[in-house]
Backbone atoms as SQL, in Angstrom:
CREATE TABLE atoms (id INTEGER PRIMARY KEY, chain TEXT, resi INTEGER, resn TEXT, atom TEXT, x REAL, y REAL, z REAL);
INSERT INTO atoms VALUES
  (1, 'A', 1, 'MET', 'N', 17.642, -22.572, -27.156),
  (2, 'A', 1, 'MET', 'CA', 17.757, -22.204, -25.481),
  (3, 'A', 1, 'MET', 'C', 16.343, -21.514, -25.060),
  (4, 'A', 2, 'THR', 'N', 16.597, -21.884, -24.045),
  (5, 'A', 2, 'THR', 'CA', 15.382, -21.155, -23.309),
  (6, 'A', 2, 'THR', 'C', 15.846, -19.821, -22.597),
  (7, 'A', 3, 'PRO', 'N', 15.302, -18.666, -22.450),
  (8, 'A', 3, 'PRO', 'CA', 16.105, -17.902, -21.848),
  (9, 'A', 3, 'PRO', 'C', 15.860, -17.956, -20.137),
  (10, 'A', 4, 'TRP', 'N', 16.586, -16.818, -20.110),
  (11, 'A', 4, 'TRP', 'CA', 16.341, -16.924, -18.129),
  (12, 'A', 4, 'TRP', 'C', 16.086, -15.611, -18.250),
  (13, 'A', 5, 'ASN', 'N', 16.290, -15.295, -16.757),
  (14, 'A', 5, 'ASN', 'CA', 16.508, -13.750, -16.331),
  (15, 'A', 5, 'ASN', 'C', 17.548, -13.696, -14.605),
  (16, 'A', 6, 'LEU', 'N', 17.499, -12.857, -13.821),
  (17, 'A', 6, 'LEU', 'CA', 18.223, -12.500, -13.163),
  (18, 'A', 6, 'LEU', 'C', 18.144, -13.589, -11.346),
  (19, 'A', 7, 'LEU', 'N', 17.019, -13.542, -11.471),
  (20, 'A', 7, 'LEU', 'CA', 16.171, -14.180, -10.715),
  (21, 'A', 7, 'LEU', 'C', 16.294, -15.966, -10.515),
  (22, 'A', 8, 'VAL', 'N', 16.482, -16.762, -12.138),
  (23, 'A', 8, 'VAL', 'CA', 16.836, -17.812, -11.985),
  (24, 'A', 8, 'VAL', 'C', 18.373, -17.899, -11.976),
  (25, 'A', 9, 'LEU', 'N', 19.347, -17.112, -12.466),
  (26, 'A', 9, 'LEU', 'CA', 20.518, -17.221, -12.243),
  (27, 'A', 9, 'LEU', 'C', 20.925, -17.490, -10.856),
  (28, 'A', 10, 'ASP', 'N', 19.873, -16.094, -10.032),
  (29, 'A', 10, 'ASP', 'CA', 20.551, -16.396, -8.241),
  (30, 'A', 10, 'ASP', 'C', 20.209, -17.762, -7.997),
  (31, 'A', 11, 'LYS', 'N', 19.222, -18.148, -8.261),
  (32, 'A', 11, 'LYS', 'CA', 18.406, -19.289, -7.582),
  (33, 'A', 11, 'LYS', 'C', 19.627, -20.431, -8.511),
  (34, 'A', 12, 'ALA', 'N', 20.231, -20.805, -9.827),
  (35, 'A', 12, 'ALA', 'CA', 21.282, -21.636, -9.740),
  (36, 'A', 12, 'ALA', 'C', 22.706, -21.343, -8.993),
  (37, 'A', 13, 'LEU', 'N', 22.799, -19.692, -8.956),
  (38, 'A', 13, 'LEU', 'CA', 23.971, -20.264, -7.590),
  (39, 'A', 13, 'LEU', 'C', 23.525, -20.640, -6.453),
  (40, 'A', 14, 'ARG', 'N', 22.695, -20.542, -6.430),
  (41, 'A', 14, 'ARG', 'CA', 22.078, -20.504, -4.494),
  (42, 'A', 14, 'ARG', 'C', 22.338, -22.138, -4.430),
  (43, 'A', 15, 'ALA', 'N', 22.200, -22.924, -6.079),
  (44, 'A', 15, 'ALA', 'CA', 21.301, -24.455, -5.442),
  (45, 'A', 15, 'ALA', 'C', 23.334, -24.680, -5.772),
  (46, 'A', 16, 'SER', 'N', 23.952, -24.177, -6.838),
  (47, 'A', 16, 'SER', 'CA', 26.026, -24.859, -6.314),
  (48, 'A', 16, 'SER', 'C', 26.462, -24.623, -5.588),
  (49, 'A', 17, 'TRP', 'N', 26.423, -23.529, -4.734),
  (50, 'A', 17, 'TRP', 'CA', 27.616, -23.372, -3.892),
  (51, 'A', 17, 'TRP', 'C', 27.665, -24.479, -2.957),
  (52, 'A', 18, 'ALA', 'N', 28.912, -25.020, -2.080),
  (53, 'A', 18, 'ALA', 'CA', 28.428, -25.829, -1.360),
  (54, 'A', 18, 'ALA', 'C', 30.210, -25.906, -1.104),
  (55, 'A', 19, 'ALA', 'N', 30.680, -26.536, -0.050),
  (56, 'A', 19, 'ALA', 'CA', 31.982, -26.717, 1.050),
  (57, 'A', 19, 'ALA', 'C', 32.711, -26.771, -0.308),
  (58, 'A', 20, 'ASP', 'N', 32.703, -27.214, -0.950),
  (59, 'A', 20, 'ASP', 'CA', 33.816, -27.634, -1.961),
  (60, 'A', 20, 'ASP', 'C', 33.669, -26.557, -3.160),
  (61, 'A', 21, 'THR', 'N', 32.927, -25.215, -3.058),
  (62, 'A', 21, 'THR', 'CA', 33.824, -24.465, -4.049),
  (63, 'A', 21, 'THR', 'C', 33.909, -23.040, -3.236),
  (64, 'A', 22, 'CYS', 'N', 33.616, -23.178, -1.839),
  (65, 'A', 22, 'CYS', 'CA', 34.236, -22.216, -0.919),
  (66, 'A', 22, 'CYS', 'C', 35.295, -21.565, -1.231),
  (67, 'A', 23, 'SER', 'N', 35.746, -20.602, -0.963),
  (68, 'A', 23, 'SER', 'CA', 37.168, -20.002, -0.548),
  (69, 'A', 23, 'SER', 'C', 37.960, -21.110, 0.568),
  (70, 'A', 24, 'PRO', 'N', 39.370, -21.925, 0.103),
  (71, 'A', 24, 'PRO', 'CA', 39.941, -22.313, 0.919),
  (72, 'A', 24, 'PRO', 'C', 39.919, -21.726, 2.454),
  (73, 'A', 25, 'ASP', 'N', 40.343, -20.292, 2.548),
  (74, 'A', 25, 'ASP', 'CA', 40.429, -19.541, 3.288),
  (75, 'A', 25, 'ASP', 'C', 39.237, -19.412, 4.258),
  (76, 'A', 26, 'ASP', 'N', 37.903, -19.987, 3.749),
  (77, 'A', 26, 'ASP', 'CA', 36.640, -19.789, 4.629),
  (78, 'A', 26, 'ASP', 'C', 35.992, -20.755, 4.907),
  (79, 'A', 27, 'GLN', 'N', 36.434, -22.116, 4.355),
  (80, 'A', 27, 'GLN', 'CA', 36.172, -23.737, 4.178),
  (81, 'A', 27, 'GLN', 'C', 35.713, -24.158, 5.887),
  (82, 'A', 28, 'ALA', 'N', 36.994, -23.698, 6.976),
  (83, 'A', 28, 'ALA', 'CA', 36.051, -24.314, 7.823),
  (84, 'A', 28, 'ALA', 'C', 34.941, -22.947, 8.481),
  (85, 'A', 29, 'GLU', 'N', 34.535, -22.058, 8.470),
  (86, 'A', 29, 'GLU', 'CA', 33.800, -21.782, 8.667),
  (87, 'A', 29, 'GLU', 'C', 32.046, -21.460, 7.580),
  (88, 'A', 30, 'TRP', 'N', 32.542, -22.415, 6.556),
  (89, 'A', 30, 'TRP', 'CA', 31.352, -22.207, 5.602),
  (90, 'A', 30, 'TRP', 'C', 30.624, -23.900, 6.269),
  (91, 'A', 31, 'TYR', 'N', 29.031, -23.596, 6.079),
  (92, 'A', 31, 'TYR', 'CA', 28.003, -24.457, 6.536),
  (93, 'A', 31, 'TYR', 'C', 26.576, -24.099, 5.808),
  (94, 'A', 32, 'PRO', 'N', 25.707, -24.827, 5.434),
  (95, 'A', 32, 'PRO', 'CA', 24.687, -25.208, 4.469),
  (96, 'A', 32, 'PRO', 'C', 23.747, -23.888, 5.027),
  (97, 'A', 33, 'ASP', 'N', 23.886, -23.530, 6.036),
  (98, 'A', 33, 'ASP', 'CA', 22.677, -22.229, 6.484),
  (99, 'A', 33, 'ASP', 'C', 23.346, -21.168, 6.316),
  (100, 'A', 34, 'ASN', 'N', 24.562, -20.672, 5.567),
  (101, 'A', 34, 'ASN', 'CA', 24.911, -19.802, 5.124),
  (102, 'A', 34, 'ASN', 'C', 25.826, -20.211, 3.357),
  (103, 'A', 35, 'PRO', 'N', 25.166, -20.380, 2.777),
  (104, 'A', 35, 'PRO', 'CA', 26.018, -20.974, 1.262),
  (105, 'A', 35, 'PRO', 'C', 26.408, -20.253, 0.774),
  (106, 'A', 36, 'ALA', 'N', 26.568, -18.602, 1.094),
  (107, 'A', 36, 'ALA', 'CA', 27.161, -17.840, -0.340),
  (108, 'A', 36, 'ALA', 'C', 28.542, -17.886, 0.887),
  (109, 'A', 37, 'TRP', 'N', 28.642, -18.072, 1.958),
  (110, 'A', 37, 'TRP', 'CA', 30.012, -17.873, 3.019),
  (111, 'A', 37, 'TRP', 'C', 31.634, -18.139, 1.669),
  (112, 'A', 38, 'GLY', 'N', 31.845, -17.187, 1.013),
  (113, 'A', 38, 'GLY', 'CA', 33.486, -17.673, 0.715),
  (114, 'A', 38, 'GLY', 'C', 33.070, -18.091, -0.800),
  (115, 'A', 39, 'HIS', 'N', 32.172, -17.819, -0.965),
  (116, 'A', 39, 'HIS', 'CA', 31.686, -17.593, -2.608),
  (117, 'A', 39, 'HIS', 'C', 31.807, -15.786, -3.481),
  (118, 'A', 40, 'CYS', 'N', 31.907, -15.266, -3.179),
  (119, 'A', 40, 'CYS', 'CA', 31.957, -13.572, -3.421),
  (120, 'A', 40, 'CYS', 'C', 32.555, -13.341, -4.636),
  (121, 'A', 41, 'ASP', 'N', 33.974, -14.156, -4.494),
  (122, 'A', 41, 'ASP', 'CA', 35.104, -13.563, -5.886),
  (123, 'A', 41, 'ASP', 'C', 34.529, -14.490, -7.206),
  (124, 'A', 42, 'ILE', 'N', 34.295, -16.302, -6.842),
  (125, 'A', 42, 'ILE', 'CA', 33.695, -16.682, -7.933),
  (126, 'A', 42, 'ILE', 'C', 32.439, -16.498, -8.609),
  (127, 'A', 43, 'THR', 'N', 31.678, -16.161, -7.716),
  (128, 'A', 43, 'THR', 'CA', 30.069, -16.049, -7.648),
  (129, 'A', 43, 'THR', 'C', 30.258, -14.060, -8.806),
  (130, 'A', 44, 'ALA', 'N', 31.190, -13.368, -8.206),
  (131, 'A', 44, 'ALA', 'CA', 31.132, -11.964, -8.987),
  (132, 'A', 44, 'ALA', 'C', 31.999, -12.194, -10.607),
  (133, 'A', 45, 'LEU', 'N', 32.480, -13.488, -10.706),
  (134, 'A', 45, 'LEU', 'CA', 33.154, -13.526, -12.060),
  (135, 'A', 45, 'LEU', 'C', 32.308, -14.444, -13.160),
  (136, 'A', 46, 'ILE', 'N', 31.213, -15.150, -12.664),
  (137, 'A', 46, 'ILE', 'CA', 30.647, -15.721, -13.602),
  (138, 'A', 46, 'ILE', 'C', 29.383, -14.499, -13.525),
  (139, 'A', 47, 'VAL', 'N', 29.092, -13.628, -12.640),
  (140, 'A', 47, 'VAL', 'CA', 28.211, -12.818, -13.311),
  (141, 'A', 47, 'VAL', 'C', 29.002, -11.897, -14.154),
  (142, 'A', 48, 'ASN', 'N', 30.312, -11.793, -14.234),
  (143, 'A', 48, 'ASN', 'CA', 30.666, -10.561, -15.088),
  (144, 'A', 48, 'ASN', 'C', 30.493, -11.447, -16.179),
  (145, 'A', 49, 'ASP', 'N', 30.880, -12.945, -16.421),
  (146, 'A', 49, 'ASP', 'CA', 31.004, -13.432, -17.673),
  (147, 'A', 49, 'ASP', 'C', 29.445, -13.286, -17.819),
  (148, 'A', 50, 'ILE', 'N', 28.527, -13.168, -18.132),
  (149, 'A', 50, 'ILE', 'CA', 27.632, -12.928, -18.051),
  (150, 'A', 50, 'ILE', 'C', 27.031, -11.730, -18.312),
  (151, 'A', 51, 'PHE', 'N', 27.602, -10.693, -18.117),
  (152, 'A', 51, 'PHE', 'CA', 27.025, -9.396, -17.816),
  (153, 'A', 51, 'PHE', 'C', 27.841, -8.172, -18.637),
  (154, 'A', 52, 'GLY', 'N', 28.916, -8.812, -18.080),
  (155, 'A', 52, 'GLY', 'CA', 29.865, -7.806, -18.671),
  (156, 'A', 52, 'GLY', 'C', 30.252, -6.926, -16.914),
  (157, 'A', 53, 'GLY', 'N', 30.751, -5.615, -17.342),
  (158, 'A', 53, 'GLY', 'CA', 30.645, -4.691, -15.707),
  (159, 'A', 53, 'GLY', 'C', 31.760, -4.452, -15.983),
  (160, 'A', 54, 'ASP', 'N', 31.875, -3.701, -14.558),
  (161, 'A', 54, 'ASP', 'CA', 33.045, -4.276, -13.755),
  (162, 'A', 54, 'ASP', 'C', 32.818, -4.837, -12.338),
  (163, 'A', 55, 'LEU', 'N', 34.108, -5.408, -12.002),
  (164, 'A', 55, 'LEU', 'CA', 34.403, -6.253, -10.902),
  (165, 'A', 55, 'LEU', 'C', 34.437, -5.151, -9.800),
  (166, 'A', 56, 'MET', 'N', 34.141, -5.205, -8.657),
  (167, 'A', 56, 'MET', 'CA', 34.189, -4.355, -7.343),
  (168, 'A', 56, 'MET', 'C', 34.676, -5.467, -6.297),
  (169, 'A', 57, 'VAL', 'N', 35.370, -4.662, -5.330),
  (170, 'A', 57, 'VAL', 'CA', 36.189, -5.190, -4.232),
  (171, 'A', 57, 'VAL', 'C', 36.271, -4.210, -2.949),
  (172, 'A', 58, 'GLY', 'N', 36.281, -4.972, -2.041),
  (173, 'A', 58, 'GLY', 'CA', 35.727, -4.225, -0.803),
  (174, 'A', 58, 'GLY', 'C', 36.938, -4.755, 0.593),
  (175, 'A', 59, 'GLU', 'N', 36.812, -4.056, 1.746),
  (176, 'A', 59, 'GLU', 'CA', 37.713, -4.288, 2.783),
  (177, 'A', 59, 'GLU', 'C', 36.317, -4.976, 3.490),
  (178, 'A', 60, 'VAL', 'N', 36.453, -6.105, 3.941),
  (179, 'A', 60, 'VAL', 'CA', 35.830, -6.976, 5.151),
  (180, 'A', 60, 'VAL', 'C', 36.284, -6.212, 6.699),
  (181, 'A', 61, 'HIS', 'N', 35.413, -6.028, 7.227),
  (182, 'A', 61, 'HIS', 'CA', 36.314, -4.832, 8.587),
  (183, 'A', 61, 'HIS', 'C', 34.768, -5.977, 9.447),
  (184, 'A', 62, 'LEU', 'N', 35.681, -6.726, 10.924),
  (185, 'A', 62, 'LEU', 'CA', 34.985, -7.307, 11.855),
  (186, 'A', 62, 'LEU', 'C', 35.194, -6.384, 13.331),
  (187, 'A', 63, 'ASP', 'N', 34.728, -5.815, 13.676),
  (188, 'A', 63, 'ASP', 'CA', 35.026, -5.455, 15.543),
  (189, 'A', 63, 'ASP', 'C', 36.140, -4.591, 15.193),
  (190, 'A', 64, 'GLY', 'N', 36.480, -3.846, 14.311),
  (191, 'A', 64, 'GLY', 'CA', 37.444, -2.990, 13.678),
  (192, 'A', 64, 'GLY', 'C', 38.644, -3.745, 13.282),
  (193, 'A', 65, 'ASN', 'N', 38.684, -4.919, 13.240),
  (194, 'A', 65, 'ASN', 'CA', 39.830, -5.399, 12.433),
  (195, 'A', 65, 'ASN', 'C', 39.371, -6.211, 10.842),
  (196, 'A', 66, 'GLN', 'N', 40.166, -5.823, 10.050),
  (197, 'A', 66, 'GLN', 'CA', 39.743, -6.488, 8.375),
  (198, 'A', 66, 'GLN', 'C', 39.994, -7.661, 8.551),
  (199, 'A', 67, 'ARG', 'N', 39.356, -8.358, 7.806),
  (200, 'A', 67, 'ARG', 'CA', 39.361, -9.793, 7.904),
  (201, 'A', 67, 'ARG', 'C', 38.998, -10.186, 6.287),
  (202, 'A', 68, 'GLY', 'N', 39.622, -10.047, 5.639),
  (203, 'A', 68, 'GLY', 'CA', 39.916, -10.231, 4.284),
  (204, 'A', 68, 'GLY', 'C', 39.212, -8.972, 3.075),
  (205, 'A', 69, 'PHE', 'N', 38.961, -9.650, 1.965),
  (206, 'A', 69, 'PHE', 'CA', 37.965, -8.879, 0.828),
  (207, 'A', 69, 'PHE', 'C', 36.566, -9.608, 0.688),
  (208, 'A', 70, 'HIS', 'N', 35.714, -8.504, -0.320),
  (209, 'A', 70, 'HIS', 'CA', 34.744, -8.935, -0.635),
  (210, 'A', 70, 'HIS', 'C', 34.310, -8.675, -2.063),
  (211, 'A', 71, 'TRP', 'N', 34.051, -9.655, -2.802),
  (212, 'A', 71, 'TRP', 'CA', 33.634, -8.754, -4.472),
  (213, 'A', 71, 'TRP', 'C', 32.208, -9.072, -5.026),
  (214, 'A', 72, 'TRP', 'N', 32.122, -7.735, -5.419),
  (215, 'A', 72, 'TRP', 'CA', 30.980, -8.008, -6.105),
  (216, 'A', 72, 'TRP', 'C', 30.891, -7.305, -7.574),
  (217, 'A', 73, 'ASN', 'N', 29.917, -6.921, -8.242),
  (218, 'A', 73, 'ASN', 'CA', 29.649, -6.231, -9.684),
  (219, 'A', 73, 'ASN', 'C', 28.944, -5.124, -9.359),
  (220, 'A', 74, 'ARG', 'N', 29.556, -4.259, -10.636),
  (221, 'A', 74, 'ARG', 'CA', 28.633, -3.328, -10.683),
  (222, 'A', 74, 'ARG', 'C', 28.847, -3.425, -12.297),
  (223, 'A', 75, 'LEU', 'N', 27.378, -3.662, -13.026),
  (224, 'A', 75, 'LEU', 'CA', 26.610, -4.001, -14.459),
  (225, 'A', 75, 'LEU', 'C', 27.122, -2.444, -15.453),
  (226, 'A', 76, 'PRO', 'N', 27.090, -2.742, -16.123),
  (227, 'A', 76, 'PRO', 'CA', 27.255, -1.884, -17.590),
  (228, 'A', 76, 'PRO', 'C', 26.364, -0.554, -17.396),
  (229, 'A', 77, 'SER', 'N', 24.992, -0.905, -16.692),
  (230, 'A', 77, 'SER', 'CA', 24.203, 0.228, -16.075),
  (231, 'A', 77, 'SER', 'C', 24.606, 1.101, -15.050),
  (232, 'A', 78, 'GLY', 'N', 25.544, 0.510, -14.290),
  (233, 'A', 78, 'GLY', 'CA', 25.843, 1.343, -13.219),
  (234, 'A', 78, 'GLY', 'C', 25.197, 0.808, -11.785),
  (235, 'A', 79, 'VAL', 'N', 24.472, -0.220, -11.879),
  (236, 'A', 79, 'VAL', 'CA', 23.295, -0.881, -10.673),
  (237, 'A', 79, 'VAL', 'C', 24.642, -1.809, -10.504),
  (238, 'A', 80, 'GLU', 'N', 24.930, -1.726, -9.181),
  (239, 'A', 80, 'GLU', 'CA', 25.717, -2.737, -8.111),
  (240, 'A', 80, 'GLU', 'C', 24.863, -3.899, -7.841),
  (241, 'A', 81, 'LEU', 'N', 25.481, -4.827, -8.444),
  (242, 'A', 81, 'LEU', 'CA', 25.073, -6.103, -7.868),
  (243, 'A', 81, 'LEU', 'C', 25.793, -7.287, -7.046),
  (244, 'A', 82, 'ASP', 'N', 25.350, -7.438, -5.922),
  (245, 'A', 82, 'ASP', 'CA', 26.027, -8.699, -4.970),
  (246, 'A', 82, 'ASP', 'C', 24.935, -9.101, -4.674),
  (247, 'A', 83, 'LEU', 'N', 25.422, -11.103, -4.731),
  (248, 'A', 83, 'LEU', 'CA', 24.804, -12.003, -4.948),
  (249, 'A', 83, 'LEU', 'C', 25.281, -12.658, -3.745),
  (250, 'A', 84, 'THR', 'N', 26.126, -12.454, -2.863),
  (251, 'A', 84, 'THR', 'CA', 26.725, -12.702, -1.366),
  (252, 'A', 84, 'THR', 'C', 26.309, -11.924, -0.700),
  (253, 'A', 85, 'HIS', 'N', 26.036, -10.929, -0.799),
  (254, 'A', 85, 'HIS', 'CA', 26.193, -9.791, 0.552),
  (255, 'A', 85, 'HIS', 'C', 25.601, -10.333, 1.631),
  (256, 'A', 86, 'GLU', 'N', 24.507, -11.114, 1.536),
  (257, 'A', 86, 'GLU', 'CA', 23.738, -12.037, 2.919),
  (258, 'A', 86, 'GLU', 'C', 25.016, -12.425, 3.575),
  (259, 'A', 87, 'GLN', 'N', 26.365, -13.188, 2.888),
  (260, 'A', 87, 'GLN', 'CA', 27.076, -14.111, 4.031),
  (261, 'A', 87, 'GLN', 'C', 27.375, -13.465, 5.133),
  (262, 'A', 88, 'PHE', 'N', 27.665, -12.190, 4.843),
  (263, 'A', 88, 'PHE', 'CA', 27.459, -11.526, 6.711),
  (264, 'A', 88, 'PHE', 'C', 26.789, -11.397, 7.113),
  (265, 'A', 89, 'GLN', 'N', 26.633, -12.125, 8.597),
  (266, 'A', 89, 'GLN', 'CA', 25.340, -12.551, 9.310),
  (267, 'A', 89, 'GLN', 'C', 25.864, -11.731, 10.564),
  (268, 'A', 90, 'ARG', 'N', 27.133, -11.697, 11.052),
  (269, 'A', 90, 'ARG', 'CA', 27.960, -11.218, 11.821),
  (270, 'A', 90, 'ARG', 'C', 28.293, -9.733, 12.342),
  (271, 'A', 91, 'GLY', 'N', 27.630, -8.832, 11.320),
  (272, 'A', 91, 'GLY', 'CA', 27.972, -7.138, 11.475),
  (273, 'A', 91, 'GLY', 'C', 29.425, -7.040, 11.011),
  (274, 'A', 92, 'GLN', 'N', 29.518, -7.570, 9.356),
  (275, 'A', 92, 'GLN', 'CA', 30.696, -7.415, 9.274),
  (276, 'A', 92, 'GLN', 'C', 30.129, -6.173, 8.243),
  (277, 'A', 93, 'ALA', 'N', 31.421, -5.344, 8.285),
  (278, 'A', 93, 'ALA', 'CA', 31.014, -3.953, 7.418),
  (279, 'A', 93, 'ALA', 'C', 32.117, -4.370, 6.422),
  (280, 'A', 94, 'VAL', 'N', 31.744, -4.135, 4.851),
  (281, 'A', 94, 'VAL', 'CA', 32.360, -3.439, 3.227),
  (282, 'A', 94, 'VAL', 'C', 32.885, -2.279, 3.496),
  (283, 'A', 95, 'THR', 'N', 34.323, -1.646, 3.389),
  (284, 'A', 95, 'THR', 'CA', 34.249, -0.657, 3.188),
  (285, 'A', 95, 'THR', 'C', 35.816, -0.351, 2.372),
  (286, 'A', 96, 'ALA', 'N', 35.929, 0.846, 1.605),
  (287, 'A', 96, 'ALA', 'CA', 36.886, 1.042, 0.576),
  (288, 'A', 96, 'ALA', 'C', 36.807, 0.158, -0.620),
  (289, 'A', 97, 'ALA', 'N', 35.533, 0.458, -1.316),
  (290, 'A', 97, 'ALA', 'CA', 35.306, -0.561, -2.320),
  (291, 'A', 97, 'ALA', 'C', 35.927, 0.317, -3.706),
  (292, 'A', 98, 'ARG', 'N', 35.994, -0.446, -4.375),
  (293, 'A', 98, 'ARG', 'CA', 37.307, -0.029, -5.750),
  (294, 'A', 98, 'ARG', 'C', 36.565, -1.371, -6.937),
  (295, 'A', 99, 'VAL', 'N', 37.182, -0.659, -8.520),
  (296, 'A', 99, 'VAL', 'CA', 36.896, -1.239, -9.205),
  (297, 'A', 99, 'VAL', 'C', 38.567, -2.208, -9.197),
  (298, 'A', 100, 'VAL', 'N', 38.309, -3.213, -9.837),
  (299, 'A', 100, 'VAL', 'CA', 39.360, -4.426, -10.176),
  (300, 'A', 100, 'VAL', 'C', 39.696, -4.652, -11.727),
  (301, 'A', 101, 'GLU', 'N', 40.763, -4.650, -12.066),
  (302, 'A', 101, 'GLU', 'CA', 40.711, -5.423, -13.621),
  (303, 'A', 101, 'GLU', 'C', 40.379, -6.715, -13.205),
  (304, 'A', 102, 'ARG', 'N', 39.487, -7.442, -14.270),
  (305, 'A', 102, 'ARG', 'CA', 39.439, -8.957, -13.993),
  (306, 'A', 102, 'ARG', 'C', 41.139, -9.692, -14.165),
  (307, 'A', 103, 'PRO', 'N', 41.540, -11.021, -12.730),
  (308, 'A', 103, 'PRO', 'CA', 42.444, -11.169, -13.178),
  (309, 'A', 103, 'PRO', 'C', 42.810, -12.262, -14.152),
  (310, 'A', 104, 'PRO', 'N', 43.808, -11.742, -15.563),
  (311, 'A', 104, 'PRO', 'CA', 44.144, -12.165, -16.143),
  (312, 'A', 104, 'PRO', 'C', 44.224, -13.766, -15.960),
  (313, 'A', 105, 'GLY', 'N', 43.687, -14.861, -16.770),
  (314, 'A', 105, 'GLY', 'CA', 43.886, -16.312, -17.457),
  (315, 'A', 105, 'GLY', 'C', 43.689, -16.952, -16.419),
  (316, 'A', 106, 'PRO', 'N', 44.176, -18.140, -16.024),
  (317, 'A', 106, 'PRO', 'CA', 43.572, -19.439, -14.597),
  (318, 'A', 106, 'PRO', 'C', 43.663, -18.470, -13.794),
  (319, 'A', 107, 'LEU', 'N', 42.670, -18.204, -12.837),
  (320, 'A', 107, 'LEU', 'CA', 42.803, -17.244, -11.530),
  (321, 'A', 107, 'LEU', 'C', 43.383, -18.703, -10.349),
  (322, 'A', 108, 'ARG', 'N', 43.208, -18.214, -9.070),
  (323, 'A', 108, 'ARG', 'CA', 44.058, -18.650, -8.059),
  (324, 'A', 108, 'ARG', 'C', 42.817, -20.102, -7.532),
  (325, 'A', 109, 'ARG', 'N', 41.732, -19.914, -7.826),
  (326, 'A', 109, 'ARG', 'CA', 41.028, -20.216, -7.260),
  (327, 'A', 109, 'ARG', 'C', 40.053, -20.996, -8.759),
  (328, 'A', 110, 'TRP', 'N', 40.822, -21.274, -9.899),
  (329, 'A', 110, 'TRP', 'CA', 40.505, -21.998, -10.799),
  (330, 'A', 110, 'TRP', 'C', 39.303, -22.712, -10.895),
  (331, 'A', 111, 'ASP', 'N', 39.761, -24.317, -10.313),
  (332, 'A', 111, 'ASP', 'CA', 39.015, -24.983, -9.897),
  (333, 'A', 111, 'ASP', 'C', 37.757, -25.085, -9.205),
  (334, 'A', 112, 'GLU', 'N', 37.863, -24.615, -8.200),
  (335, 'A', 112, 'GLU', 'CA', 36.345, -23.938, -7.628),
  (336, 'A', 112, 'GLU', 'C', 35.076, -22.939, -8.811),
  (337, 'A', 113, 'TYR', 'N', 36.101, -22.063, -9.366),
  (338, 'A', 113, 'TYR', 'CA', 35.595, -21.937, -10.366),
  (339, 'A', 113, 'TYR', 'C', 34.807, -22.233, -11.335),
  (340, 'A', 114, 'LEU', 'N', 36.009, -22.962, -12.035),
  (341, 'A', 114, 'LEU', 'CA', 34.968, -23.773, -12.646),
  (342, 'A', 114, 'LEU', 'C', 34.019, -25.181, -12.332),
  (343, 'A', 115, 'LEU', 'N', 34.206, -25.420, -11.590),
  (344, 'A', 115, 'LEU', 'CA', 32.917, -26.553, -10.646),
  (345, 'A', 115, 'LEU', 'C', 31.952, -25.588, -10.645),
  (346, 'A', 116, 'LEU', 'N', 31.962, -24.224, -10.248),
  (347, 'A', 116, 'LEU', 'CA', 30.981, -23.406, -9.493),
  (348, 'A', 116, 'LEU', 'C', 30.220, -23.279, -11.063),
  (349, 'A', 117, 'ARG', 'N', 30.873, -22.784, -11.930),
  (350, 'A', 117, 'ARG', 'CA', 30.154, -23.017, -13.351),
  (351, 'A', 117, 'ARG', 'C', 29.723, -24.091, -14.338),
  (352, 'A', 118, 'GLU', 'N', 30.555, -24.958, -14.229),
  (353, 'A', 118, 'GLU', 'CA', 29.975, -26.159, -14.491),
  (354, 'A', 118, 'GLU', 'C', 28.307, -26.802, -13.543),
  (355, 'A', 119, 'ARG', 'N', 28.099, -26.335, -11.959),
  (356, 'A', 119, 'ARG', 'CA', 26.969, -26.593, -11.689),
  (357, 'A', 119, 'ARG', 'C', 26.232, -25.481, -12.221),
  (358, 'A', 120, 'VAL', 'N', 26.137, -24.417, -12.375),
  (359, 'A', 120, 'VAL', 'CA', 25.022, -23.316, -13.134),
  (360, 'A', 120, 'VAL', 'C', 24.692, -24.059, -14.303),
  (361, 'A', 121, 'ILE', 'N', 25.799, -24.282, -14.910),
  (362, 'A', 121, 'ILE', 'CA', 25.465, -24.481, -16.372),
  (363, 'A', 121, 'ILE', 'C', 24.192, -25.778, -16.228),
  (364, 'A', 122, 'LYS', 'N', 24.282, -26.620, -15.548),
  (365, 'A', 122, 'LYS', 'CA', 23.493, -27.507, -15.770),
  (366, 'A', 122, 'LYS', 'C', 22.025, -27.574, -14.627),
  (367, 'A', 123, 'HIS', 'N', 22.042, -25.913, -13.988),
  (368, 'A', 123, 'HIS', 'CA', 20.347, -25.251, -13.887),
  (369, 'A', 123, 'HIS', 'C', 19.853, -24.406, -15.554),
  (370, 'A', 124, 'LEU', 'N', 21.431, -23.740, -15.689),
  (371, 'A', 124, 'LEU', 'CA', 21.165, -23.314, -16.813),
  (372, 'A', 124, 'LEU', 'C', 20.834, -23.403, -18.190),
  (373, 'A', 125, 'GLY', 'N', 21.772, -24.181, -18.466),
  (374, 'A', 125, 'GLY', 'CA', 21.572, -24.966, -20.162),
  (375, 'A', 125, 'GLY', 'C', 22.863, -23.898, -20.585),
  (376, 'A', 126, 'HIS', 'N', 23.068, -22.985, -20.857),
  (377, 'A', 126, 'HIS', 'CA', 24.645, -22.155, -20.894),
  (378, 'A', 126, 'HIS', 'C', 25.020, -20.900, -20.359),
  (379, 'A', 127, 'LEU', 'N', 26.139, -20.681, -20.463),
  (380, 'A', 127, 'LEU', 'CA', 26.852, -19.484, -19.844),
  (381, 'A', 127, 'LEU', 'C', 28.288, -19.230, -21.122),
  (382, 'A', 128, 'PRO', 'N', 28.089, -17.794, -21.162),
  (383, 'A', 128, 'PRO', 'CA', 29.103, -17.191, -22.110),
  (384, 'A', 128, 'PRO', 'C', 30.202, -18.238, -21.537),
  (385, 'A', 129, 'GLU', 'N', 31.177, -17.528, -22.847),
  (386, 'A', 129, 'GLU', 'CA', 32.755, -18.504, -22.133),
  (387, 'A', 129, 'GLU', 'C', 33.388, -17.593, -21.444),
  (388, 'A', 130, 'PRO', 'N', 33.894, -18.232, -20.423),
  (389, 'A', 130, 'PRO', 'CA', 34.822, -16.929, -19.345),
  (390, 'A', 130, 'PRO', 'C', 35.776, -16.053, -20.226),
  (391, 'A', 131, 'ALA', 'N', 35.658, -14.851, -19.665),
  (392, 'A', 131, 'ALA', 'CA', 36.515, -13.725, -19.968),
  (393, 'A', 131, 'ALA', 'C', 37.575, -14.155, -19.699),
  (394, 'A', 132, 'LEU', 'N', 39.076, -14.224, -20.242),
  (395, 'A', 132, 'LEU', 'CA', 40.442, -14.627, -20.174),
  (396, 'A', 132, 'LEU', 'C', 41.099, -13.597, -20.186);
């Protein structure tokens, strides 16, 4: 197996994000110029598969109104890693960050998660099995 690093993982994820892996709630606003849009939850889960650590979630606010949630990772070292933060291009703010348990079993977005994993594996050659 060829070793890879965080930059290679980031590149593989960015090459794998698409409208068909975007959250159904966000698909109407997804476009190739902002490929991270609607991918935070399944991206954070794939990073969690690889590195472990904590899953973080916060509230997304725009113009004083909550507009959903945002997911990212806190690695075992304590470093917070957010590979999809650039999706917020309209001045959204993420507040009320908290650690959440990984959802058990097949996820609400299981098909999109598996499709994204499959595409990332094509770039990296291997990923640890999902933590169910």
